[in-house]
Backbone as a ProteinNet text record, in pm:
[ID]
protein_1_A
[PRIMARY]
MKRWLAMLVVVALGILPGLTGCKLIEKDEAKNTEDILAAAGFRQFPANTPAHITMLQTMKPRTMKMINHNGKAYYVYPDPTNCNCLYAGTVAEYEQYKKLAFEKEMADEKLEAAEAAEDASMNWGMWGPWW
[TERTIARY]
1741.3	1885.3	1927.4	1888	1948.9	2028.8	1964.2	2049.3	2175.1	2162.6	2273.4	2370.5	2315.1	2429.9	2468.4	2428.9	2469.9	2565.2	2554.3	2662.4	2768.5	2779.2	2912.1	2999.4	2891.1	2984.9	3069.7	2992	3078	3177.3	3182.8	3265.9	3384	3368.8	3452.3	3511	3471.5	3501.4	3603.8	3591.7	3647.5	3747.8	3817.3	3943.1	4013.9	3926.6	4041.8	4145.9	4085.9	4239.4	4338.7	4292.3	4418.7	4472	4435.1	4476.2	4563.8	4531.4	4630.9	4718.5	4701.7	4827.3	4957.3	4873.3	5017.5	5053.9	4974.8	5060.9	5172.3	5131.1	5203.9	5338.1	5323.7	5441.6	5549.3	5464.3	5532.2	5636.3	5512.5	5614	5696	5714.7	5843.6	5902.9	5895.6	6026.8	6069	6013	6036.2	6114.1	6104.9	6200.3	6342.9	6317.8	6418.2	6525.8	6460.9	6586.4	6609.3	6540	6558.6	6689.5	6697.5	6786.4	6927.6	6904.5	7034	7106.8	7025.8	7011.9	7123.7	7080.9	7146.1	7280.5	7285.6	7398.9	7487.4	7462.8	7555.2	7601.1	7559.3	7573.6	7489.6	7385.7	7286.7	7220.3	7238.9	7161.7	7025.9	6936.1	6798.6	6787.9	6729.8	6643.6	6493.7	6455.6	6298.2	6228.9	6119.2	6031.8	5932.9	6045.8	5997.9	5933.9	5932.1	5883.7	5759.6	5705.9	5584.9	5645.3	5738.9	5845.2	5873.5	5921	5963.2	5910.9	5747.1	5651.5	5575.7	5574.3	5536.8	5640.4	5743.2	5863.1	5839.5	5852.1	5847.8	5778.4	5612.5	5504.6	5503.5	5529.7	5538.8	5646.9	5740.3	5843.7	5779.3	5833.9	5779.1	5807.2	5766.5	5802.2	5863.5	5929.4	6031	6128	6182.3	6235.9	6359.7	6458.8	6613.3	6624.6	6669.8	6638.7	6823.2	6900.3	7023.9	6975.6	7059.4	7013	7128	7144.2	7281.6	7215.9	7340.5	7299.1	7401.6	7411.3	7587.1	7666.8	7640.2	7747.8	7774.8	7733	7793.2	7688.5	7687.9	7592.2	7538.9	7433.8	7361.7	7248.8	7209.2	7117.7	7018.6	6904.1	6804.4	6653.6	6620.9	6520.2	6395.4	6296.7	6178.1	6136.1	6069.5	5975	5882.6	5746.2	5657.3	5575.7	5573.6	5469.9	5496.2	5666.8	5739.7	5786.2	5871.6	5915.6	5884.4	5827.3	5812.2	5965.3	6053.2	6164.1	6243.2	6314.6	6420	6538.3	6613.1	6700.8	6814.4	6938.1	7059.8	7191	7224.7	7414.5	7478.3	7590.2	7667.7	7683.9	7777.1	7803.1	7819.9	7947.3	8024.9	7915.3	7819.2	7743.7	7623.9	7621.4	7528.4	7561.7	7686.3	7787.5	7771.4	7773.6	7748.5	7645	7535.6	7407.5	7350.6	7427.4	7402.1	7468.1	7568.4	7669	7576.1	7531.5	7463.3	7344	7247.6	7133.6	7146.1	7256.4	7283.4	7294.5	7399	7440.7	7334.9	7222.7	7113.8	7018.5	7006.6	6927.8	7005.9	7155.3	7202	7176	7199	7153.9	7012.3	6922	6762.2	6749.6	6839.6	6827.5	6864.7	6988	7076	6947	6895.2	6843.7	6674.9	6612.8	6487	6565.8	6658.7	6711.3	6769.3	6807.1	6810.2	6644.4	6610	6452.4	6398.7	6371.4	6351.9	6448.6	6568.1	6621.6	6611.5	6565.8	6503.5	6389.5	6307	6153.6	6171.4	6234.1	6252.9	6284	6384.9	6454.5	6362.4	6230.2	6151.3	6093.4	6045	5967.7	5859.6	5731	5653.3	5543.3	5543.4	5420.2	5477.2	5546.5	5551.3	5404	5361.7	5229.4	5119.5	5143	4992.6	4942	4811.5	4767.5	4691.5	4696.6	4632.5	4509.9	4453.8	4316.4	4271.9
16347.8	16279.9	16251.7	16281.5	16335.5	16397	16536	16642.5	16637.5	16591.5	16578	16462.7	16356.6	16254.2	16358.7	16444.4	16502.5	16607.1	16660.9	16750.1	16668.7	16561.8	16454.6	16450.1	16401.9	16351.2	16489.7	16602.4	16717.7	16728.4	16730.6	16752.7	16681	16519.3	16404.1	16492.1	16527.1	16536.5	16623.4	16758	16880.5	16829.1	16728.2	16668	16580.5	16482.8	16340.4	16427.4	16536.2	16576.9	16645.5	16706.3	16725.5	16580.5	16512.8	16396.4	16362.4	16316.6	16256.3	16322.9	16467.4	16577.4	16559.4	16533	16506	16363.7	16248.4	16107.4	16145.1	16211.8	16229.3	16291.2	16412.1	16442.7	16365.3	16325.8	16227.9	16090.1	16060.3	15950.4	16013.3	16095.1	16211.3	16193.2	16233.8	16244.5	16174.1	16058.2	15894.2	15859.6	15869.8	15849.7	15906.7	16093.6	16138.4	16064.5	16072.8	16009.7	15838.2	15759.4	15635.9	15639.3	15787.1	15765.2	15817.8	15915	15960.4	15810.9	15744.2	15628.3	15535	15457.6	15449.5	15478.1	15620.5	15645	15708.4	15652.1	15657.2	15534.8	15429.3	15280.5	15196.6	15256.4	15184.9	15060.1	14918.5	14804.6	14820.7	14777	14735.7	14619.9	14599.7	14440.5	14392.5	14387.5	14361.6	14304.4	14272	14254.3	14127.1	14032.9	13897	13787.5	13803.6	13659.8	13736.6	13628	13702.1	13719.4	13693.9	13752.6	13855	13927.6	14034.7	14117.6	14132.7	14175.7	14213.8	14121.2	14172.3	14232.6	14209.9	14315.3	14414.8	14460.6	14580.4	14688	14617.9	14659.4	14725.3	14641.3	14667.6	14804	14832.4	14951.2	15047.9	15155.1	15316.8	15336.1	15367.1	15372.5	15523.4	15506.8	15617.5	15700.2	15632	15648.9	15603	15709.5	15615.9	15594.4	15479.2	15390.7	15316.5	15341.8	15312.8	15131	15034.8	14885	14872.3	14753.2	14673.1	14496.6	14450.8	14325.7	14291.1	14167.6	14073.5	14145.6	14215	14326.1	14431	14457.6	14570.8	14695.8	14791.5	14918.6	14905.6	14916.1	14961.8	15042.4	15128.1	15201.2	15175.7	15170.5	15088.6	15214.3	15234.5	15276.8	15183.9	15173.2	15100.5	15161.9	15123	15184.5	15040.8	15052.7	14924.9	14993.9	15113.4	15167	15208.5	15253.5	15303.7	15206.3	15093.3	14991.9	14907.7	14851.5	14771.9	14701.4	14780.6	14761.8	14782.7	14739.2	14784.1	14830.6	14976.7	15004.6	14981.7	14932.3	14893.3	14958.7	15016.1	15075.2	15101.3	15077	15075.6	15240.2	15254.7	15371.6	15454.7	15417.6	15501.2	15583.8	15455.2	15486.5	15594.3	15570.3	15681.1	15802.6	15837.7	15926	15995.2	15918.6	15939	15987	15935.1	15962.3	16100.5	16141.3	16287.8	16360.7	16363.4	16435.8	16454.2	16374.1	16406.7	16449.8	16428.4	16490.5	16648.5	16662.6	16840.9	16895.4	16814	16873.8	16904.9	16807.9	16837.6	16929.4	16938.1	17049	17209.2	17181.1	17344.3	17365.9	17269.1	17292.6	17301.4	17271.9	17297.4	17440.2	17472.5	17647	17743.7	17703	17782.9	17802.3	17716.2	17703.2	17789.7	17750	17814.2	17986.9	18024.9	18173.3	18195.2	18136.5	18187.1	18214.5	18096.2	18134.1	18241.7	18270.6	18407.3	18525.9	18510.7	18651.6	18707.2	18580.2	18605.5	18601.3	18606.4	18601.3	18781.6	18830.3	18980.2	19035.5	19031.9	19094.7	19089.7	19032.7	19037.2	19146.1	19201.4	19332.5	19305.4	19266.5	19215.1	19284.5	19424.2	19550.8	19564.6	19500.9	19509	19472.8	19356.7	19316.8	19423.9	19475.4	19604.6	19555.6	19597.5	19561.8	19411.5	19364.5	19172.7	19196.8	19324.7	19327.1	19447.3
-8972.6	-8998.5	-9119.5	-9203.9	-9355.3	-9380.3	-9314.3	-9293.5	-9190.4	-9091.6	-9026.6	-9099.8	-9182.9	-9266.1	-9368.8	-9455.6	-9529.7	-9513.7	-9355.6	-9304.8	-9300.1	-9214.5	-9210.3	-9331.6	-9416.9	-9545.5	-9629.6	-9577.2	-9628.3	-9538.2	-9397.9	-9322.4	-9317.5	-9387.2	-9389.6	-9557.7	-9636.3	-9731.4	-9769.8	-9684.2	-9664.7	-9615.6	-9493.5	-9433.7	-9464.5	-9546.6	-9640.5	-9722	-9812.1	-9873	-9808.2	-9649.4	-9608.4	-9505.6	-9483.1	-9435.5	-9539.7	-9673.9	-9788.5	-9808.6	-9810.4	-9788.3	-9703.4	-9571.9	-9471.1	-9433.1	-9552.9	-9543	-9667.6	-9742	-9893.6	-9859.8	-9743.4	-9715.4	-9584.2	-9520.7	-9426.1	-9510.9	-9595.4	-9686.8	-9762.1	-9804.6	-9865.2	-9785.8	-9650.1	-9527.2	-9500.6	-9494	-9463.5	-9598.9	-9735.2	-9839.1	-9842.5	-9804.1	-9778.6	-9694.9	-9571.7	-9438.3	-9509	-9556.6	-9580.6	-9735.8	-9795.5	-9881.5	-9818.1	-9743.8	-9629.9	-9555.6	-9493.5	-9437.3	-9486.4	-9653.7	-9728.7	-9787.4	-9778.1	-9799.5	-9718.5	-9546	-9477.6	-9449.7	-9526	-9506.4	-9423.2	-9402.6	-9313.9	-9420	-9364.4	-9405.7	-9432	-9504.7	-9532.5	-9509.8	-9386.4	-9382.9	-9402.1	-9503.5	-9510.4	-9401.9	-9380.4	-9320.6	-9361.8	-9397.3	-9490.4	-9443	-9282.7	-9241.8	-9129.9	-9075.8	-8958.8	-8854	-8820.3	-8674.4	-8714.9	-8816.9	-8844.2	-8840.7	-8913	-8939.4	-8817.1	-8734	-8555.2	-8519.7	-8509.8	-8443.9	-8495.8	-8616.3	-8678.8	-8653.1	-8653.1	-8601.1	-8425.2	-8359.9	-8199.6	-8178	-8312	-8252.2	-8321	-8229.4	-8277.4	-8451.6	-8533.9	-8651.3	-8734.2	-8766.9	-8842.5	-8740.3	-8634.4	-8506.2	-8472.3	-8472.9	-8468.8	-8327.9	-8322.2	-8160.6	-8170.2	-8042.5	-8012.7	-7974.5	-7999.9	-7936.8	-7922.5	-7833.4	-7813.8	-7886.7	-7988.5	-8026	-8026.6	-7941	-7962.9	-7889.2	-7814	-7721.6	-7807.5	-7890.3	-7989.9	-8009.3	-8013.3	-8030.6	-8196.4	-8191.2	-8331.8	-8336.7	-8386.4	-8466	-8537.1	-8525.4	-8576.2	-8627.7	-8757.4	-8812.1	-8837.8	-8814.8	-8861.9	-8927.6	-9083.6	-9128.1	-9202.8	-9094.7	-9126.8	-9254.9	-9291.7	-9374	-9488.4	-9514.5	-9660.7	-9707.4	-9647.3	-9699.4	-9632.9	-9551	-9446.3	-9434.7	-9371.4	-9362.4	-9235.1	-9165.6	-9067.8	-9090.9	-9097.2	-9130.7	-9011.7	-9038.3	-8909.6	-8950.2	-8842.1	-8887	-8779.7	-8772.8	-8664.4	-8621.3	-8489.1	-8445.5	-8565.6	-8593.8	-8733.9	-8842.2	-8865.1	-9032	-8911.4	-8832.7	-8760.5	-8769.7	-8732.5	-8722	-8847.8	-8943.1	-9085.2	-9128.7	-9071.1	-9119.6	-9063.6	-8973.1	-8891.1	-8963.1	-9045.3	-9074.8	-9222.9	-9261	-9404.1	-9387.6	-9285.9	-9257.6	-9243.2	-9177.2	-9173	-9234.3	-9353.8	-9523.3	-9564.7	-9582.8	-9671.9	-9605.5	-9441.8	-9422.4	-9435.1	-9455.8	-9444.8	-9608.1	-9698.2	-9855.3	-9859.2	-9814.5	-9810.9	-9769.6	-9700.3	-9612.9	-9700.1	-9776.9	-9884.8	-9973.6	-10055.7	-10132.8	-10121.2	-10026.6	-9939.7	-9956.1	-9916.4	-9915.7	-10068.3	-10145.3	-10291.9	-10353.3	-10319.6	-10369.8	-10346.1	-10214	-10160.3	-10195.9	-10218.4	-10269.4	-10419.3	-10457.6	-10640.2	-10620.4	-10547.9	-10539.3	-10517.9	-10393.6	-10379.8	-10465.9	-10577.3	-10659.8	-10783	-10782.5	-10881.2	-10924.1	-11000.6	-11037.7	-11087	-10982.5	-10965	-11017.6	-10988.7	-11014.9	-11150.7	-11271.6	-11411.9	-11452.4	-11373.3	-11414.2	-11370	-11334.5	-11307.2	-11201	-11153	-11042.4	-11047.4	-10916.8	-10960.7	-10884	-10828.8	-10816.5	-10737.8
[MASK]
+++++++++++++++++++++++++++++++++++++++++++++++++++++++++++++++++++++++++++++++++++++++++++++++++++++++++++++++++++++++++++++++++++

């Protein structure tokens, strides 16, 4: 029994750092998305009442959804874990969000390509054999 428990602890300790890393990446991605939403003009509505909190928790987190409110189309992005808020924007703001997200993606790809080209141009052999 002790051996089984020890193995369980070892496995759990091996898995936990990976899960923590995934959560950090997820939180970073959410922050990037929320920065773009804010730049596009989306408004942030904090979940500061029990009704808001309940509704926010029933929504699929960190996904964009179009809704109709008072006969007008809006896009909403709920984040119950990072900011505990709801981002909402008009169709025009959503189009601006898509444009900014695309521009950021292109900039990230250009940066990756530049870094790869820089790495390829390095003379790593000057350091001698590594092993």
